[in-house]
C-alpha positions as CSV (number, residue, x, y, z in Angstrom):
1,X,206.5,-28.7,-221.3
2,X,207.6,-32.1,-222.2
3,X,206.1,-35.6,-221.7
4,X,208.8,-38.2,-221.6
5,X,208.4,-42.0,-221.3
6,X,209.9,-43.9,-218.5
7,X,212.8,-45.0,-220.7
8,X,213.4,-41.1,-221.2
9,X,213.6,-41.6,-224.9
10,X,214.1,-38.7,-227.3
11,X,210.4,-38.8,-228.2
12,X,208.6,-35.8,-226.8
13,X,204.9,-35.2,-226.7
14,X,203.3,-32.1,-225.0
15,X,199.9,-32.4,-223.6
16,X,198.8,-29.4,-225.8
17,X,199.9,-31.3,-228.9
18,X,198.3,-34.4,-227.7
19,X,195.1,-32.5,-227.1
20,X,195.1,-31.1,-230.6
21,X,195.6,-34.6,-232.0
22,X,192.6,-36.0,-229.8
23,X,190.3,-33.3,-230.9
24,X,191.1,-33.9,-234.6
25,X,190.5,-37.7,-234.0
26,X,187.2,-36.9,-232.3
27,X,186.3,-34.8,-235.4
28,X,186.1,-37.9,-237.5
29,X,183.0,-39.0,-235.6
30,X,180.6,-36.8,-237.5
31,X,181.6,-38.3,-240.8
32,X,181.5,-41.8,-239.6
33,X,178.2,-41.2,-238.1
34,X,177.0,-39.7,-241.4
35,X,178.2,-42.8,-243.3
36,X,176.4,-45.2,-240.8
37,X,172.8,-46.1,-241.4
38,X,172.3,-47.6,-237.9
39,X,170.2,-45.9,-235.1
40,X,172.4,-43.3,-233.4
41,X,172.0,-44.9,-230.0
42,X,173.2,-48.3,-231.5
43,X,176.2,-46.7,-233.3
44,X,177.0,-44.8,-229.9
45,X,176.8,-48.2,-227.9
46,X,179.0,-50.2,-230.2
47,X,181.6,-47.3,-230.4
48,X,181.9,-47.2,-226.7
49,X,181.8,-51.0,-226.3
50,X,184.5,-51.6,-228.9
51,X,186.6,-48.9,-227.4
52,X,186.2,-50.7,-224.0
53,X,187.4,-54.0,-225.6
54,X,190.5,-52.1,-226.8
55,X,191.5,-50.4,-223.6
56,X,190.5,-53.1,-221.1
57,X,193.3,-55.6,-222.0
58,X,195.9,-52.9,-221.8
59,X,194.6,-51.9,-218.3
60,X,194.7,-55.4,-217.0
61,X,198.2,-56.1,-218.5
62,X,199.9,-52.9,-217.6
63,X,198.1,-52.2,-214.3
64,X,196.9,-55.6,-212.9
65,X,196.6,-54.6,-209.3
66,X,195.3,-51.1,-209.7
67,X,191.6,-51.9,-209.9
68,X,191.6,-53.6,-206.6
69,X,193.2,-50.6,-205.0
70,X,190.7,-48.2,-206.4
71,X,189.1,-46.3,-203.6
72,X,185.4,-46.6,-203.4
73,X,184.9,-43.0,-204.0
74,X,187.0,-42.9,-207.2
75,X,185.3,-46.0,-208.4
76,X,181.8,-44.4,-207.9
77,X,182.8,-41.1,-209.6
78,X,184.2,-43.1,-212.5
79,X,181.0,-44.9,-212.9
80,X,178.9,-41.7,-212.7
81,X,181.2,-40.2,-215.3
82,X,180.6,-43.0,-217.6
83,X,176.7,-42.9,-217.1
84,X,177.1,-39.0,-217.6
85,X,178.7,-39.6,-221.0
86,X,176.0,-42.0,-222.0
87,X,173.4,-39.5,-221.0
88,X,175.1,-36.8,-222.9
89,X,175.0,-39.0,-226.1
90,X,171.4,-39.9,-225.5
91,X,170.1,-36.3,-224.6
92,X,171.9,-34.6,-227.4
93,X,170.9,-37.0,-230.1
94,X,167.2,-36.9,-228.9
95,X,167.3,-33.1,-228.7
96,X,167.8,-33.1,-232.5
97,X,164.4,-34.6,-233.0
98,X,162.8,-31.8,-230.9
99,X,164.6,-28.6,-231.7
100,X,166.5,-27.1,-234.7
101,X,170.1,-28.4,-235.3
102,X,171.4,-24.7,-234.7
103,X,169.8,-24.5,-231.3
104,X,170.8,-27.9,-230.2
105,X,174.4,-27.6,-231.3
106,X,174.7,-24.1,-229.9
107,X,173.4,-25.0,-226.4
108,X,175.4,-28.1,-226.1
109,X,178.6,-26.3,-227.1
110,X,178.1,-24.1,-223.9
111,X,179.6,-27.1,-221.9
112,X,182.9,-25.0,-221.2
113,X,180.8,-22.6,-219.1
114,X,179.7,-25.5,-216.8
115,X,183.3,-26.8,-216.8
116,X,184.5,-23.4,-215.7
117,X,182.0,-23.1,-212.9
118,X,182.7,-26.6,-211.7
119,X,186.5,-26.3,-212.0
120,X,186.2,-23.1,-209.7
121,X,183.7,-24.4,-207.3
122,X,184.7,-28.0,-207.1
123,X,188.2,-28.6,-208.0
124,X,189.5,-25.1,-206.9
125,X,191.0,-24.3,-210.2
126,X,191.6,-20.7,-210.9
127,X,190.1,-19.4,-214.1
128,X,191.9,-16.2,-215.2
129,X,190.3,-13.3,-217.1
130,X,192.2,-14.2,-220.3
131,X,190.9,-17.8,-220.1
132,X,187.4,-16.5,-219.8
133,X,187.9,-14.2,-222.7
134,X,189.1,-17.2,-224.9
135,X,186.2,-19.3,-223.6
136,X,183.6,-16.6,-224.6
137,X,185.3,-16.2,-228.1
138,X,185.3,-19.9,-228.8
139,X,181.7,-20.3,-227.7
140,X,180.8,-17.4,-229.9
141,X,182.5,-19.0,-232.9
142,X,180.9,-22.3,-232.2
143,X,177.5,-20.7,-232.2
144,X,178.2,-19.0,-235.5
145,X,179.0,-22.3,-237.0
146,X,175.9,-23.8,-235.8
147,X,173.8,-20.8,-237.2
148,X,175.7,-21.1,-240.5
149,X,174.8,-24.7,-240.5
150,X,171.1,-24.3,-239.7
151,X,169.9,-25.2,-243.2
152,X,166.4,-26.5,-243.3
153,X,165.9,-26.2,-239.4
154,X,166.1,-22.6,-238.6
155,X,166.6,-21.3,-235.0
156,X,162.9,-20.3,-234.9
157,X,161.9,-24.1,-234.9
158,X,163.5,-24.5,-231.4
159,X,161.3,-25.9,-228.7
160,X,161.7,-25.7,-224.9
161,X,161.8,-29.5,-224.6
162,X,164.5,-30.0,-227.2
163,X,166.5,-27.1,-225.8
164,X,166.3,-28.7,-222.3
165,X,167.7,-32.0,-223.7
166,X,170.6,-30.1,-225.3
167,X,171.3,-28.3,-222.1
168,X,171.3,-31.6,-220.3
169,X,173.8,-32.8,-222.8
170,X,176.0,-29.8,-222.1
171,X,175.8,-30.3,-218.3
172,X,176.4,-34.0,-218.5
173,X,179.6,-33.8,-220.7
174,X,180.9,-31.1,-218.5
175,X,180.4,-33.6,-215.5
176,X,182.5,-36.1,-217.5
177,X,185.3,-33.7,-218.1
178,X,185.4,-32.6,-214.4
179,X,185.4,-36.1,-213.1
180,X,188.3,-37.0,-215.5
181,X,190.3,-34.0,-214.2
182,X,189.7,-35.1,-210.7
183,X,190.4,-38.7,-210.7
184,X,193.3,-38.7,-213.3
185,X,195.4,-37.0,-210.7
186,X,195.4,-40.3,-208.7
187,X,194.3,-43.2,-211.0
188,X,196.3,-44.3,-214.2
189,X,194.8,-43.8,-217.6
190,X,193.7,-47.2,-218.7
191,X,192.1,-48.4,-215.4
192,X,190.2,-45.0,-215.3
193,X,188.8,-45.2,-218.9
194,X,188.0,-48.9,-218.7
195,X,185.7,-48.1,-215.7
196,X,184.2,-45.2,-217.5
197,X,183.7,-46.8,-220.8
198,X,182.3,-49.9,-219.2
199,X,179.7,-47.9,-217.3
200,X,178.8,-45.8,-220.5
201,X,178.5,-48.9,-222.6
202,X,176.2,-50.6,-220.1
203,X,174.1,-47.5,-219.9
204,X,173.9,-47.2,-223.7
205,X,172.9,-51.0,-223.9
206,X,170.0,-50.2,-221.8
207,X,169.0,-47.3,-223.9
208,X,169.2,-49.3,-227.1
209,X,166.8,-51.8,-225.6
210,X,164.5,-49.1,-224.4
211,X,164.4,-47.6,-228.0
212,X,163.4,-51.2,-229.3
213,X,166.5,-51.2,-231.6
214,X,168.1,-54.3,-232.8
215,X,171.3,-55.3,-231.3
216,X,172.9,-57.4,-234.0
217,X,170.9,-57.2,-237.3
218,X,173.4,-55.0,-239.2
219,X,175.5,-55.5,-242.3
220,X,179.3,-55.9,-242.2
221,X,179.7,-52.3,-243.4
222,X,178.2,-51.1,-240.3
223,X,180.5,-53.2,-238.0
224,X,183.4,-51.8,-239.8
225,X,182.1,-48.2,-239.1
226,X,181.5,-49.0,-235.6
227,X,185.1,-50.3,-235.1
228,X,186.4,-47.2,-236.9
229,X,184.3,-44.9,-234.3
230,X,186.0,-46.9,-231.5
231,X,189.6,-46.5,-232.9
232,X,189.3,-42.8,-234.0
233,X,187.0,-40.9,-231.8
234,X,187.2,-43.5,-229.1
235,X,190.8,-44.5,-228.5
236,X,192.7,-41.6,-230.2
237,X,189.9,-39.1,-229.3
238,X,188.4,-39.4,-225.8
239,X,191.1,-41.7,-224.4
240,X,193.9,-39.1,-225.3
241,X,191.7,-36.4,-224.0
242,X,191.5,-38.3,-220.7
243,X,195.3,-38.5,-220.7
244,X,195.6,-34.8,-221.1
245,X,193.4,-34.1,-218.1
246,X,196.1,-35.2,-215.8
247,X,198.2,-32.3,-217.0
248,X,195.9,-29.6,-218.3
249,X,193.2,-27.7,-216.5
250,X,189.6,-28.9,-217.3
251,X,188.6,-25.4,-218.9
252,X,191.5,-25.6,-221.3
253,X,190.5,-29.1,-222.4
254,X,186.8,-28.2,-222.5
255,X,187.4,-25.1,-224.6
256,X,189.8,-27.0,-227.1
257,X,187.0,-29.6,-227.5
258,X,185.0,-26.8,-229.3
259,X,187.5,-27.3,-232.1
260,X,185.9,-30.7,-232.9
261,X,183.2,-29.0,-235.2
262,X,186.0,-27.3,-237.1
263,X,187.8,-30.6,-237.8
264,X,184.5,-32.2,-238.7
265,X,183.8,-29.4,-241.3
266,X,187.2,-29.8,-242.8
267,X,186.7,-33.6,-243.2
268,X,183.2,-33.2,-244.4
269,X,184.6,-30.8,-247.0
270,X,187.2,-33.5,-248.2
271,X,185.2,-36.7,-247.7
272,X,181.6,-35.7,-248.2
273,X,182.1,-32.7,-250.5
274,X,180.0,-30.6,-248.3
275,X,181.1,-26.9,-248.8
276,X,180.6,-24.7,-245.7
277,X,179.0,-21.4,-246.1
278,X,180.8,-18.1,-245.1
279,X,179.2,-17.8,-241.7
280,X,180.5,-21.4,-240.8
281,X,184.0,-20.6,-242.1
282,X,184.0,-17.3,-240.0
283,X,182.7,-19.3,-236.9
284,X,185.5,-21.9,-237.2
285,X,188.2,-19.1,-237.4
286,X,186.7,-17.5,-234.4
287,X,186.6,-20.9,-232.5
288,X,190.3,-21.4,-233.3
289,X,191.2,-17.8,-232.1
290,X,189.3,-18.6,-228.8
291,X,191.3,-21.8,-228.4
292,X,194.6,-20.1,-229.1
293,X,193.8,-17.5,-226.5
294,X,193.0,-20.0,-223.8
295,X,196.0,-22.1,-224.7
296,X,198.5,-19.3,-224.8
297,X,197.2,-18.0,-221.5
298,X,197.7,-21.4,-219.9
299,X,201.3,-21.7,-221.2
300,X,202.0,-18.2,-220.0
301,X,201.0,-19.1,-216.4
302,X,202.6,-22.5,-216.3
303,X,205.8,-22.7,-218.5
304,X,208.1,-25.6,-218.6
305,X,206.0,-28.1,-216.9
306,X,207.3,-31.6,-217.2
307,X,205.1,-34.5,-217.3
308,X,205.5,-38.3,-217.6
309,X,203.5,-40.9,-219.3
310,X,201.6,-43.1,-217.1
311,X,204.0,-45.8,-215.9
312,X,203.3,-49.5,-215.9
313,X,202.0,-51.0,-212.7
314,X,205.1,-53.1,-212.1
315,X,207.4,-50.2,-212.5
């Protein structure tokens, strides 16, 4: 399974490798957010805004006419996907104020279940028994990691309201993944993510105002962190994930995303000197085992699939 540029150069990147890279890039988000002292909604807003500022020029240079040719339905779904991503950020962050960290993270990590249901019912993607096994194993590992990291907020502190917000976060991010899988079959990467990120940034802008947070009163250090969030988790994380959605089933991408806490744990160990406990380590190994099962099953069913990078508009 190879991805070749239009020049058919010797550089080869498989979607699976690109996805692994993207998940690791997304893993940097937790450390960057921990370093930031800005409100979480403000950090999310500028992360998405700066990501939009990076990808939009590429979209208009490489695909100058594609925006005008976007079908109304695709444009609408892309906007909804962006709003769903914003709601995911807002609901998940807010859930942490009303329930335990363990409960919130465990519930939001059930998103592959909703992706699998949507993929089968809406996109017509077949979900094999082996893929389901990998999905269940990965979610179990993610839940174990969450329980191992419960710390001072035990699972018994969970509340129905906070749990409902976390569930909303899981459903909305699942919708974001499914929308990407559907539209990326017809729309080039950069035009698509430009619309999605723009809608997400606008929704987060409103949420920052609703939370009565300042838009600009932050020291230079915070702006550097906002930019780092845009480049790492934004461009190399979410944007590369959206590239892979053209070639990989939504369930595979969704399960692989459960590897983000594993990468975040490793980075926290190196950069923050946060040593994970035994339950977290075992959970991380189980997550990786589930991702492996899902990916290997996908490779077995679809060997030697060749893909091409998104071509320039004038090609």
